C-alpha positions in Angstrom: 2.3 214.3 22.3 0.8 211.3 24.0 2.8 208.8 26.0 4.8 211.8 27.4 4.9 210.3 30.9 8.2 208.5 29.8 9.8 211.9 29.2 11.1 214.5 31.6 9.8 218.0 31.4 12.9 219.1 29.6 12.6 216.4 27.1 8.9 217.2 26.4 9.9 220.8 26.0 12.6 219.8 23.4 10.0 217.8 21.4 7.4 220.5 21.7 9.9 223.1 20.4 10.8 220.9 17.5 7.1 220.6 16.7 6.6 224.3 16.9 9.6 224.9 14.7 8.4 222.4 12.2 5.0 224.0 12.0 6.5 227.4 11.5 8.8 226.1 8.8 6.2 224.5 6.6 2.8 225.6 7.9 1.5 222.1 8.5 0.5 220.8 11.9 2.6 218.1 13.5 1.6 215.7 16.3 3.8 213.1 18.0 2.5 210.0 19.8 4.9 207.8 21.7 3.6 204.6 23.2 2.1 201.2 22.3 -0.5 201.0 19.6 -3.9 199.5 20.2 -3.9 196.7 17.7 -2.2 196.9 14.3 0.1 199.9 14.2 -0.8 201.5 10.9 -4.6 201.5 11.4 -4.0 202.7 14.9 -1.8 205.6 13.6 -4.4 206.4 11.0 -7.1 206.6 13.7 -5.0 208.9 15.7 -4.4 211.1 12.7 -8.1 211.2 11.8 -8.9 212.4 15.3 -6.7 215.5 14.9 -8.3 219.0 14.6 -7.2 219.4 11.0 -6.2 216.0 9.6 -5.8 217.2 6.0 -3.1 219.7 7.1 -1.5 217.4 9.6 1.4 215.0 9.9 1.4 212.4 12.7 4.5 210.7 13.9 3.7 207.6 16.0 6.6 205.9 17.8 6.3 202.6 19.6 9.7 202.2 21.2 9.0 198.7 22.7 8.0 197.3 19.3 10.6 199.4 17.5 7.9 200.8 15.1 7.6 204.2 13.5 4.6 205.2 11.5 4.1 208.5 9.8 0.6 209.5 8.6 0.2 212.6 6.3 -3.0 214.4 5.5 -4.2 215.0 2.0 -2.7 218.5 1.8 0.6 217.6 3.4 0.9 214.6 1.1 0.9 216.9 -1.9 4.3 218.3 -0.9 5.7 215.4 1.2 6.2 212.2 -0.8 6.8 208.6 0.4 10.5 208.7 -0.3 10.9 211.8 1.9 8.9 210.2 4.7 11.1 207.1 4.4 14.3 209.2 4.8 12.9 210.8 7.9 11.9 207.5 9.4 15.3 206.0 8.7 16.9 209.0 10.4 14.7 208.5 13.4 15.4 204.7 13.5 19.1 205.4 13.4 18.9 207.7 16.4 16.6 205.3 18.3 19.0 202.4 17.7 21.7 204.6 19.3 19.4 205.1 22.3 18.4 208.7 21.5 14.6 208.7 21.5 14.2 212.4 21.9 16.8 213.4 19.4 15.4 211.0 16.9 11.9 212.4 17.2 13.2 215.9 16.9 15.3 215.2 13.9 12.5 213.3 12.2 9.9 216.0 12.7 12.2 218.7 11.5 13.3 216.6 8.5 9.7 216.1 7.5 9.0 219.8 7.8 12.1 220.6 5.8 10.9 218.3 3.0 7.3 219.7 3.2 8.4 223.3 3.0 7.4 224.9 -0.2 10.2 226.6 -2.1 10.3 230.3 -2.0 9.6 232.0 -5.3 12.3 234.6 -5.8 11.1 235.9 -9.1 7.4 235.1 -9.7 7.1 237.7 -12.4 9.9 238.7 -14.7 9.6 241.9 -16.9 11.6 242.1 -20.1 
């Protein structure tokens, strides 16, 4: 999580826990960047995502609170199970929390919502015998 200087240690811990929980839930890697973008926000978020250790298996959430911008970048593998409509729902959830003044809660909810959508369904009966 970049831009973490604006958060207390307890708030950083809350966000880190949400990230760990999300990664456990869906097996993709999550990163959160909070701060101003360097230039246009989408290309900046895409550069941040490309610099991650495993970008194909990663989801980056970039939040620029001052500009009121949220960008979510998904890697090729994550995109197979996380579609644009699901990302938009998570972004709307974050924006609602941010508008109410809850930056940390919005990030946590958004990350966990993305992970919930990205989680592959459990196969209960992969093989049935007659």
